[in-house]
C-alpha positions in Angstrom: 50.7 1.4 -34.0 50.6 4.5 -31.8 51.1 8.0 -32.8 51.7 11.0 -30.5 49.7 14.0 -31.1 49.1 17.1 -29.1 51.3 15.8 -26.4 49.1 12.7 -25.9 49.9 9.0 -26.8 46.9 8.3 -28.9 46.0 5.3 -31.3 46.2 6.5 -35.1 42.9 6.5 -36.8 42.4 4.6 -40.0 42.5 6.8 -43.2 39.0 6.3 -44.6 38.2 8.1 -48.0 34.7 8.4 -49.3 34.9 7.7 -53.1 32.1 8.1 -55.7 31.8 6.7 -59.1 29.0 6.5 -61.7 27.5 4.2 -64.3 25.0 4.8 -67.1 24.1 0.9 -67.2 24.7 -0.3 -63.7 27.6 -2.7 -65.2 30.2 -0.5 -66.4 31.6 2.0 -64.0 33.8 5.1 -64.3 37.0 5.6 -62.2 36.5 6.3 -58.6 36.9 9.9 -57.4 37.7 10.7 -53.8 34.9 13.1 -52.6 36.1 13.0 -49.0 39.5 12.5 -48.0 40.6 11.0 -44.8 43.9 12.1 -43.2 44.5 9.6 -40.3 43.2 12.0 -37.5 39.6 12.1 -38.5 37.8 8.9 -39.9 34.9 9.3 -42.4 32.1 6.7 -41.6 28.8 5.8 -42.8 28.7 7.6 -46.2 25.3 7.6 -48.0 24.1 9.2 -51.2 20.8 10.8 -51.8 19.4 12.8 -54.7 16.8 15.6 -54.2 13.7 15.8 -56.4 15.3 18.5 -58.4 18.4 16.3 -59.2 21.2 17.6 -56.7 23.3 14.9 -55.2 23.7 15.0 -51.5 26.4 13.0 -49.8 26.4 12.6 -46.0 28.9 10.9 -43.7 29.9 10.8 -40.0 33.5 12.0 -39.3 34.5 11.3 -35.8 36.3 14.2 -34.3 38.9 12.3 -32.3 37.7 14.3 -29.1 34.8 12.2 -27.8 32.4 13.2 -30.4 31.1 12.5 -34.1 29.0 14.6 -36.3 27.2 14.5 -39.6 28.5 16.4 -42.6 27.3 16.8 -46.2 28.7 18.0 -49.7 26.4 18.6 -52.7 27.0 18.1 -56.5 25.0 19.0 -59.5 27.1 16.9 -61.9 28.4 14.1 -59.7 32.0 15.3 -60.5 32.4 18.6 -58.8 31.7 18.7 -55.1 30.7 21.4 -52.7 32.8 22.3 -49.6 31.7 20.3 -46.5 28.8 21.7 -44.6 28.3 20.6 -40.9 24.9 19.1 -40.4 25.1 18.1 -36.7 27.8 19.3 -34.2 28.1 16.3 -32.3 27.8 18.3 -29.1 25.3 19.8 -26.8 27.1 22.3 -24.6 29.7 20.2 -22.6 27.9 17.1 -23.6 29.7 14.9 -26.4 27.4 13.2 -29.1 28.0 10.5 -31.4 26.0 11.4 -34.4 26.2 8.6 -37.1 24.5 6.4 -39.7 22.9 9.2 -41.6 20.3 8.2 -44.2 18.5 10.7 -46.3 15.0 9.9 -47.5 13.1 12.1 -50.1 9.8 13.3 -48.6 7.9 15.5 -51.0 10.2 18.2 -52.3 12.9 17.9 -49.4 15.0 15.3 -47.9 14.6 14.0 -44.3 18.0 13.2 -42.8 17.6 10.4 -40.2 20.5 9.7 -38.0 21.6 7.9 -34.9 22.6 10.1 -31.9 24.4 8.9 -28.7 25.3 11.1 -25.8 27.7 10.4 -23.0 30.3 8.4 -25.1 34.1 8.6 -24.7 34.2 7.9 -20.9 31.0 9.6 -20.0 27.8 8.0 -18.6 26.3 5.5 -21.1 24.1 7.1 -23.5 21.0 6.2 -25.2 20.6 5.9 -29.2 18.0 8.1 -30.9 16.7 8.4 -34.2 16.7 12.1 -35.1 15.2 13.7 -38.4 16.1 17.1 -39.9 14.9 18.7 -43.1 17.6 19.4 -45.7 16.8 22.1 -48.2 
């Protein structure tokens, strides 16, 4: 299936929602809630959930931007029910160079989370890039 967008004949992207659910015993689970909704123009890949030492839940994922780049975004919740608006963690670009930032993994280190993610440059028709593991501290 193909769809026309912005005067271009581009393939449609899958609608990928990021859903969350919780359990008090690891056996019985509540209903899933859509925390990040896909819309067919941006696909939400690689969701990962972490919890800060203070108890705040942080959900990371890597939405492709359908323009030759992918970035990492995050939402937070104090109660696993109400979630913040998305915050952009990486832009997926460095000037004119498109990056694919993906596979975010947050790891507690002391009183903060360190976010590790893979980053490739030169994707989407550019020179082949090299994947790197980067880290940034999330407050």
